[in-house]
Residue, then its C-alpha position, 0 to 999 in steps of 0.5 A: m656518407p661522405a661531406p659534402l664538397p665545399p665551393p670552388v675558389f675562382d678567384a686568384a688571389v686565392a691561386y696565386p697569392q702574389v696577386a692577393t700581396g698586389r691587391g694590397a700594395l694597390a690599395a695602401g698605394d705603395w706603387a714601389a712594393l707593387r713594383a718590386l712584386v710585379d718585375a719579380q715575376d716571368a712574363h706570365g706572371r707578369t700578365v697575369l698580375v696587370g690584369q688581376v690586381g687591379e681589380l679591386p672597386d675604385a682601382e681605377g682612380q688610384l691607377r691613374k694617378m700613378l701613371a700620372d705621377q709616372p707617366e713612362d711606367p710601363l706597370a702604371g699603364a698597363m694596369l690601366g689599360a686592363y682595366l679598363i679593358r675588364a670594365g668594359w668586357r663587364i658591361r657588354s657582358a658575356e652574352q652573343a652580339q644580338y643580346v647586347s644592347r646598343q648602349q652596353f656596345a657603346q660603353f663596350f667600345d669606349h672603355l676600350r678606346r681609352a685602354e688603347q690609347v693608353l696601351i699603345d703608349v706603352t708598347a710603342r715605349h716598352p715593345e718587350d712588354a709582354a703584359a702590355w701587348t697581351q691586353r691590345v691582342t684582347s682589345a683587338r678582338g672587343l674592338q673589332l680590328g680583324q684577325a690581321e691586326a690581332r696577329r700582327r700585335y700577338d707577333r710582335l709580343a712573339a718576337h720576344h715572348p714566344h710561347h705566350l700562353p696568356a696571349q695565346s688565348s687570347l688569339l686563338q680567340q679571336f681566331c674561332p668563328k664567333w669572332s669572324g675566324t675559322w675552325e681551320r685557322a684556330y686548329a691551325f694556331a693551337r698546333e702552331c703554339t703546341a708544336a713550338a712550345p718545351p715538353g712539359a709546358p702549358n701551351a698545349v692546353l690551346v688545342v683542347e681549348a679548340h675543340l672545346e669552343r667548337a664542342i660546345d657551339h654544337g649547342n647542347l651537351s650531347a652532342a659537345g660529348e660525341f665530338l669530344r669523343g669521336p677518335q680524332v679528337r680524343a687523340e689529340i686532346h691525350e696527346a696535348a695532355h701528355r705534352s702537358i699535365w701528364h709530362p714528367e716535366h710540367r710544374n703548376d706555375w703561372g696560368w695552372v689553375w685554368v689549364r687543368s680545369t679546362f682539362a677536366f672541363a674536356f674530360c668530363l664531356m668525354r666521360e673520362w671521369t678518372p683523369a678528370a678527378q685527377q685534374f680536380a684532385a690536383l685542383g683541390d678548392l679552385g677552379d676556372e670558370s671560363m669554360f664551366g661558365y659557358l653551361g650557365d652558373a660555373v659555380a654549380q656546373f664545376q661543383r656538378f661535373r666533380e661530384k660525377a668525376y669522383a662518384k665515377g672516376g674515384r677520389p685521389 
C-alpha cells in the first residue's frame, strides 16, 4: 500500500516565498525591505502580496502606524485596506446571507467602509495601482454598491492593467446570481477576459470558475457533475485548458496554485480523472481552498478528490 498523502498546504507563504519574506519584514517593522520586495513584482504579484502579507494577528496596528508615517505611500494604504476587507469578510463568514446575523453584517460593513476610506485616497493619488483597485472591486461587492459601480472600478484598473486576473475573478463573483448578477453576465465577462488574454495566460480559468459556480448552484454533487459533463460545457472547459494550463507558453506564475486547483476540481466533478491527477501532481503538496471549500471542509474535500484522481487516473 502506498503511503498516505500529506494534507494539502493552503498557505500562500508556502506557495509564494515572497509572501513569507514580506510577512517577516512587516513583523520586523522593516518597511524599506517590504517596499523593495513589493516594488520588484509585477501587478499580479503586488496584488497577491498586498492581500496576503498582512495576514498576521497584530498587523492592523503596524499597518496603521506605517500609513500614519507615510500617508502618501500607496503600499501602506493598499495593505491596510486589504487587511480590513479580509477581517470583515471573516466576521461575515462564507454563509449565505440568511445565516449571517445582524451584528455580523454591521461589523462587516463597518470594516469595509473603513477600508474604502483608505483605498479611495490610494486610488485617487495612484490611479494605476492594481492592488488598491482590486480591493475596491471586492469592497464594492461586499458593500452592495451594484454591478455598474463594480464594473466602473474594474474598468479604471483595466485601463492600466487589462488582464489583471485577481480583479477579474473578483468582478466575476459580482456578476454571479448570488451577488445579484446573472449567469449571462457572468459568462459574458469570463469569455471576454479569456478572449482578450495572451496565449498561455491563466485568464481562461475564469470560464471554468463560472461553470463551477453554476454547477455548485445546482445544490448537489450529482447534478453539478452532470452539468459539467454536458457536451458544450465540457468542450468549453477543455478549450480553457488548452488556452492556459495545457498551452506550451503557460507558466506557473503568481496565482498558479488557484488556477490549477480550480481546473483539478472541475476535472474531478467531470470524472476526468487523468487530467485531474495531472493537475494534482503539478500542485504537489500545495492547494487552494476556494472551490473545494464549497463542499465543506476544504482540506478533507481536497484530499478526497486527490486520492480518487490518483486511484482512477494514475499518479504521473
